[in-house]
N, C-alpha and C positions, 0 to 999 in steps of 0.2 A: 848605071848602077847608082842606087840612092844610098847615101850614108846617113843612118838615123842617129848617129852619135853626135851629141852637142859639143861644140868647141869648149875647151876648158873655161874660157872667159864667160861665155854665155851660161854655162852650167853654174858658175859661181854666182852670176847675177840672178839666176832663177832661184837658187837656194836662199839668197839674201832676201829676195822678194817674198818668198813663202814664209821665211822666218819673221819678217816684219808683220805680215798679215797675222800670223799666229800670236805674235806679241800683242798686237792691237786687240785681238779677240780675248786673250787672257786678261789683259788690262781692263777691258770693258767689264767682263764678268766679275773680276776682282773688285773694281771700284763699285760696281752695282751691288755686290754683296756687302760691302762696307757701308754704303750709303743707304741701302734699303733693307732695314731689318725685316725679318719674317717671323711668324710664330706658327707652331704646329697645332692644329685644331683637330681633336679626335671626334669623329662622327660615327654613325652606325655603318657607314659605307667604308670606313677606314680612316686614314689620316689625310687631311687636306693641308696644303701649304698656302698660306694667305699673306699677301703683301700688306704691310700696315703703313706704307708710305715713308718718306724720308724722315728720320729721327723718331718715327713711331709715336708712342705716347709719352716720351720722355718730357719732364716738366721744363718749362722755359721761365727763368727767373729774371730776365733782363729788365723788364718794365718795373717789376717790384723792387729790384735793387736800385735802379736809377731813381725811383721815387723816394726810396728810404734814405739813401746816403745823405741827401741834402737836408733832411730833417733830423738827423742824428748828430749830436755835437760831442766834442771832446771836452770833458769837465776836468779842469786842473785846479787842485786845491793846495793851499799853503797852511801849515800848522806852526804855531809858535808855542813851544813848551818851556816852562821854567826849569832852569838847572838848579834843582833843590840842593844838590850837594854843594855847588858853588855858593848858594845863598847862605848855607849853614856856615861855611868857612868864612864868609864875609862877616857874619854876626860874631864869630869867635875871634877873628884876627884882623878885622877891618876890611875895607874894600880892596879885594885882590883881583878884581876883574879888569879886563881890557876895554871896558865900556860896553860890553855885550853880555847881557844876562839871560838871553834866550837862545834856544836852539831852534833853527828854522828847518823844517822838513817839507817836502813836496810830494804829492801823490796825484793820481789821475784816474778817471773812469769815463763813463759815457752818460749821455742824457738824451731825451727825446723832446723835440719841440712839438707841443700839442695845440698851439694857437699862433696865429700870425702876429699877435702883439707881444710875443716873447715869453709865454709860460713854458717851462721846461720841467719834465718829470725825470727824476733820477732815483737812485737808492739812497736812503738815509746814511748807510755806512760809507758811501762815497764822500759825503760832505760833512759828516758829523764832527763837531768841535773844530772845524776849520776857521781860520782867521780871515781868509780871502778865497773867493771862488772866481775863477776865470773860465769863460766859455769860449771855445773856438769852433766856428762854423766850418762846414765843408769847403766854403769859398775863402777860407783863411781869415775872415773877419773875427775880431776878438772883442768880447764884452765882459765887464764885471757883472757878476750875478749876485742877487740877494736872496736869502731864504724867505719864502712866503709862509711856509708851514711844513710840518713833518708828521709822520704817522709811525711811531716806533713799532706798533703792532704788526705792520706789514712791511716795514723797512722801506717805505716810500717817502720821498721828499719832493716838494714843489719849489722851483726856483723861478726867478723873473729877471729878464734883461730888458734894458731900455732900448727897444727896437720895434719896428713895425714892418709889415709886409714880408714876414719871414716864411720860408717853406715849413710846412708842418704835416704831421701824419694824422689822418682821421682814425677815429676809433672803429675797430672791427667788433665782432661778437665772439668772445672766447667761449661762451656757452655752446656755440654751434661747432666749435673745433672737434674733429674726430681723430681718434687714435689712428695713426698711419698717414695723416694728412701732412703735406709738405709745408715747411715753414723756413723762414730766413732769420738768422741772428745778425744784427748790424751793430757795430760798436768799434772800440779802439783798443784792442788787446795789445799789450806790450808797447803802447804808444804808436801802434800802427794804425793811423787814422783811416776811417771809412772802410773798414773791413767787413765783408759779407761772407757768411758761411751758410750752408743749407743742411737741412736734416728733416726728420719727420717727428710728429708728436708721438712720443713713446708711451706716455701715460698722462692722466689728468688727476687733479685733486690729490697731489702728493704732499705729505707732511714729513719733512726731514729734519725738524728741529733746528733750522738754520737761523731763525729769528730769535734774538735773545730777550725780547721784551717779556715782561710778566704776563701780559695779555696777548701773546703772540697768536696771530691768525695765519695759518698756512694752508694753501690749496694750490700748490704750484703746478704749472704745466711742465711736464718733463719732456725734453727733446734730446736728440742726439746731434743737434747742430753744435759745432765746435765753439765753445765759450771759454775764455781764459781771463786771467787778471787784466783789468782794463775794460772788459765787456760789461761790468756791472753798471746798471742804469740804462743800458742800451735797449734797442727795440727788438722784439720778436714780431715778425710780420707774416701774414699769409701770402698766398700767391698773387693776390690783388694789390699787395703793398699796404694793406690796412693793419694798424697796430692791434695786436692780440695779446701782448704781454710785455713786461719789463724784465729783462734778464737780470737775475739776482744772485744765483749761487751755482756752484758745481759740486758734485760728489767726487772726491779725489783723495788719494793717499799721498800724492806727490806735490800738490799745490797747483797742478796744471790739468788741462782737460784730459779725461780718461774715458769719455763716452757718455757722460750724464750731465745735463745742464737743466736749470730750473728757472722758470719765469713766473712772476706774479701776474695772474690773469687780468686782462683789461677790464673785465666786469667789475673788479674791485678798484682798479686804478682810477677809472673815470669818476666814480662816486667820491673817492678820496679827494681828487682834484677839485671837483665841484664844491664839496664841503669847505675845503680850505679857502677857496676863492670867495665863497658867499659868507661863511661864518668865522673864518680864521682858525678853525679847528675841526677835526673829524667828528661828525655826529654818529657815534656808534650805537647801534641798536642791539639789544640782547633779547633772547627768547625766554630766559629764566628757567633752563632745564639742566639737569645733570644727565649726560648722555654717554653711551658706550656703543662701539661698533659691534655688530652681530657676527659672531663666529660659531663654529660647530659646537663648542663647549656651552656657550650661552644659549644657543638654540635648543640643545638637549635639556639644559637646566630649566628653561622657561617654556618648554614645549612649543617652540616656534616652528611652524611648518615650512615657511618659505624664507630663504636667506636673503632678505631685502630690507632696505630702510635702516634707520638708526633707533636704537632702543632707549626709551626714556626711563632712567633709573631713579630719578628724583626730580622734584620741582622746587623752585625757589619761592619762599613765602612772599606774597604780594608781587610775584613776578608776572610777566605778561602771559605765559603759558597757563599758569594756575588760574589767573583771573578769567581766562577764556574757556576754562573747563577741561583742559588737557589733564590726563591722569597718569600716574606712575604705571608703567607697564605698556603704555602706548608705544607703537612703532611709527616713527615719522617717515612717511613715504615721499611726500612732495611738499615743496614750498611754491605756492601758486601752482603753476603747471609743470614745474621742473622737478624731475625725480632726484632724490638724494639717497645714496647708498652707503655713505660713511660720514664720519664727523667733519672731515675737511670739506666735503661737498655741501653739507648743511651750513657750515660757517661761511662758505663763499656766498651762498644765496642770501643768508640773513644779513651779511655785510653790505648788501646792495641798498639796504633800507635805513631810514632814520627813526629815532624815537618818535612815536605818534603815528607812524605809518600802519595801515591796516594790511594784514597778510593772511591769506588762506593757507592753512596747514592741513594736509591730508594725513591722517593717522590710521593705522590698523588697530582695532580694538575688538577683542573677542571674535577675531577672524572676519570682521566687517570693516569696510572703509568708512571713516567718519571725517567730516569736514569741520575743522575748528578755525573760526575767524578770530585772529589775534591782533591786539593793538600793542605794538612793540614798545618797550621802554628802554631807558639807558641803564647803565650798570648800577645806578643809585636808586632804581625803582621809579623814576620819573619819566614823563613823556616830554619834558621841557627841552627845547633846543637852546644850546648855549652859543651865544654870539660873542666871540672873543677876538674880534679883529685887531684889538690892541692888548695883547697879553701883558701882564705886569711882571717884569723880571723873569719871564719865561714860564709863568704860571697862569692857569685858568681856574676860575672860582665858581662855586655854586652856593647860593644862599640856602640856609637851612630852614626846614619847616618847624612849626611849634613842637611837633612830636619828636623831631630829631633833637631839638634843644632840651626837651624833657629827658630823653634817654641819656644824653650826655651830662645832664645836670649843670647846664650853663645857661646864661641869660641871653647871650648873643654870640655870633661868630659866622664865618663863612668857610666852606670846605674847599680844599685844593683838589680839583678833579683831574688836572692834567699838568705834567711838568715837562718842559723842554729845557734846552740849554739856557742857563741863566743863574742869577744870584741865589735864588731860593734852592734850586737843585744842588748847587755847589755847597750851600750851607748845610745840607743834609736833610732838608724838609722832604717828606714823602707824600705821594698821592694819598688822599684820605685825611691828611692833617687838617685840623680845624683851627683857624686863626681867630683868636678872641681879642688880642690887643696888639697894636703896633706902636712902639714908643710910648706905652702907657695909655694910648688913646683907644677907646672901644671900637671894635669893628662889627658893624651890624649888617652891612650889605657889601656887595662886591666893589662898588664904586668907592667905598671908604678906603680900600687898600690903595687904590690909585691916588686918592686925594691926600692921604696921610703921608705916603712915601714921597709924593711930589713936593710937599711942603716941608719935608724934613731936611735938616742940615747934618751932614756927616753920616754917622752910623745908623743902622736900622736894628732895632731890638724887637723880636716877635715872640709873643706868648700864645700858647694854645694847647690843644689836646691831640696827642699822637693817635694813629689808627688803632693801637692796642689799648687805648684808654688812659695811658699815662700822660702826665703833664710834659709839655715840650717847650724848650726855650732855645731860640736861635738868634744869632747876631752876625751881621756882615756890614762891610763898608760899601759906599756907593761909588767909589773910585776904582 
C-alpha cells in the first residue's frame, strides 16, 4: 500500500520552495516595472504597450552639471558705508568715535567665467558700490576681482581676475531656445556653493520691470528652475552645458523662489562683454522709433488684420528708422531673419548691434511686406563708436558737433554720455550734462577733461549746461 501523503518536514520544505520561487517571480516583474517605463500608444487596432527602455526619455543632466559647476564662481562683496549720524555728532561734540567711522557689510552672489584668462560675468546689482570683490572658484581657489565695466540697462557687469587656464562656459544660442526646453540654473543660493537646479523654459522675452535703469532693456528668459538669493549672476545652461543666460531675478512675494525665475539671454550678454573688453563701454544702438505692442484694441483701432509684429507709433527726428524710410503705422515683423512679436523681442534683437551696423528690417505696410535697410545710430543720433577704455571719474564723454553747440548757444563743451560709479555721479552730474569749464579752463574735447583733472591740485569745479538747458555747477574733492 502506497501512502501519498508527504511527511510534515517534506511538506514544509516544498511550501518554502514554492514561496521562494513566487517571491523571485514577483520581484522580477516588480523591478522590471520600476526600471522599464512603458507608454500606451493608441492605434486603429486598439492600444499597444510599447517598452521605451530603461529611464525612457527622461533628461540626463550629469554632463551639463559637471561642466557648469567648475565655471560658476561664488562672488563675495564687501561694502563700507559712512555712519552719517556718527559724523554729525562728531561735528557737534568732537570726535566721539572708537576709531571706526565706517560700517562694513558683506554680501554674495554668483558669476560665470567666460574666458580662460579670467573674465567673469555677473549682475551689476551683485557688485554695485562694493569696495572689494572676492571670487571663489569651485576648487576653493580665491582671487580678488576688479570691475572692467558695467551695463546698468541690462544689470550686467564684467569682472576680471588675474589667472589663466581657468574652466569657462562657451556661449550657446538663446535665440534657438524653445519654450518647454530643459535648462539648468547653476549658482550659490544661500551661500550653498555649486548648486544645480533643473527646470524648463517657461517663456521668452519677458519684461518684468526688474531693471531700475532709465534706459532699461528687458527680454528675460523665464524658467521654473529654482533660483534664490545668491543665484544672481549665475549661469543658465542648456542640456549641452552651453551658457544661454545669466540668472538675474525672481518673481516672488516672499523674497524666495515661488516658481518663476528670469535670466538675461546670452545673445545680449556676449555682445555686452565684447563691447566692454574692446571699447570700455557698451556700444548701444537704437532704431529711433516709438513702438507699442499690438493688442486687440489697437488692432481694431488701426484696422490691423493679423496680430503679429510691433506697431510703429512714431519716429525720432534724424533717427535711423526715419533716415531709412520707415513710416509711422508700419508694423515691424523681423530684424534680419528673426521674427519679433513684442517690444522686448525687438529690443533684444537691436541690442545685438552697434551704432553704424546695417540691419534689414521687415515691416508690413498697406498689407504688404517691405524691406527697410537701416544704419543704426546711438541715442545721440550718431553712428560714432565711443572708445572709453579709461573713463574719467566714472564718466564717458562725447564731443559736440557745430549744430549742437549752436542749439545750446555755447562755444565749446563735451557731453556726458555715460555715468558709472565715481566722483561725477556722486556729485550729482547727470547723463546729458555738457561740461564747458573745469577749474575755469575751457573744455573743447574729451581729452581736455582728463588733462585738466590730472593737472589739478585739490578740488574740482565744473561748469556746464544741464539736460534741461539750465546752467549747472558742481564741485568735489579728489581725495
